[in-house]
C-alpha positions as CSV (number, residue, x, y, z in Angstrom):
1,X,35.1,-5.4,20.2
2,X,32.9,-6.3,17.7
3,X,30.1,-8.1,18.0
4,X,28.2,-8.0,14.7
5,X,29.8,-7.2,11.5
6,X,28.2,-5.8,8.4
7,X,28.1,-8.4,6.2
8,X,27.0,-7.0,2.6
9,X,23.6,-8.4,1.5
10,X,23.4,-10.4,-1.4
11,X,21.8,-8.5,-4.2
12,X,18.7,-10.5,-5.2
13,X,17.3,-9.7,-9.1
14,X,13.7,-10.4,-10.0
15,X,13.3,-13.7,-12.3
16,X,13.4,-12.5,-16.0
17,X,9.8,-10.9,-16.9
18,X,9.4,-13.6,-19.8
19,X,9.7,-16.7,-17.3
20,X,7.3,-15.0,-15.1
21,X,4.8,-14.4,-17.9
22,X,5.1,-17.8,-18.7
23,X,4.3,-19.3,-15.2
24,X,1.1,-16.7,-15.0
25,X,0.0,-18.1,-18.1
26,X,0.5,-21.8,-16.9
27,X,-1.7,-21.0,-13.6
28,X,-4.3,-19.3,-16.0
29,X,-4.4,-22.4,-18.1
30,X,-4.7,-24.4,-14.8
31,X,-7.8,-22.3,-13.5
32,X,-10.8,-24.4,-12.5
33,X,-12.9,-21.9,-11.2
34,X,-13.8,-18.3,-11.1
35,X,-12.2,-17.7,-7.8
36,X,-8.9,-19.0,-9.2
37,X,-9.0,-16.8,-12.1
38,X,-9.4,-13.6,-10.3
39,X,-6.5,-14.9,-8.2
40,X,-4.7,-15.1,-11.7
41,X,-5.6,-11.6,-12.5
42,X,-4.0,-10.2,-9.2
43,X,-0.8,-12.0,-10.6
44,X,-1.3,-9.9,-13.5
45,X,-1.6,-7.2,-11.3
46,X,1.3,-8.0,-9.4
47,X,3.9,-8.6,-12.4
48,X,2.9,-5.3,-13.8
49,X,3.9,-3.3,-10.4
50,X,7.0,-5.5,-10.1
51,X,8.3,-4.9,-13.6
52,X,7.1,-1.2,-14.1
53,X,10.2,0.4,-14.5
54,X,12.3,-2.4,-15.8
55,X,9.9,-2.6,-19.1
56,X,9.1,0.0,-21.7
57,X,5.2,1.1,-21.6
58,X,5.0,-0.9,-25.3
59,X,6.2,-4.1,-23.5
60,X,4.5,-3.9,-20.3
61,X,0.9,-3.3,-22.5
62,X,1.8,-6.1,-25.1
63,X,2.6,-8.6,-22.0
64,X,-0.4,-7.5,-19.2
65,X,-2.9,-7.1,-22.3
66,X,-2.2,-10.9,-23.6
67,X,-2.3,-12.2,-19.9
68,X,-5.5,-10.8,-19.4
69,X,-7.2,-11.9,-22.9
70,X,-6.0,-14.9,-21.8
71,X,-7.8,-15.0,-18.4
72,X,-10.9,-13.5,-19.9
73,X,-10.9,-16.7,-22.7
74,X,-10.7,-18.6,-19.9
75,X,-13.5,-17.1,-18.0
76,X,-15.7,-17.5,-21.0
77,X,-15.1,-21.2,-21.3
78,X,-15.9,-21.9,-18.0
79,X,-19.1,-19.8,-18.5
80,X,-19.8,-21.6,-21.4
81,X,-19.2,-25.1,-19.7
82,X,-21.7,-24.2,-16.8
83,X,-23.9,-23.3,-19.3
84,X,-23.9,-26.3,-21.3
85,X,-24.4,-28.0,-18.2
86,X,-27.7,-26.4,-17.3
87,X,-28.8,-26.9,-20.8
88,X,-28.0,-30.9,-20.5
89,X,-29.5,-30.8,-17.1
90,X,-33.1,-29.1,-18.4
91,X,-33.1,-31.6,-21.3
92,X,-33.3,-34.6,-18.6
């Protein structure tokens, strides 16, 4: 008598790397605090580890540097807003 059958597991595939990169871009664009930006940078690192074998070095380098550049720009924008706010508060 067989109680358990060995059922084939469905193979799951990763989402397309372009879709994931666009999603990370949207996450970066929605960041409003430095902690959120740091979390988005962790997503970039996870992306790199997830798609390490699937992409060529050039593709991975281009995508990850683009995402990191975008997060750095966002970080700079947040700092500028904070500095502008301090300048306005000093003038009052």
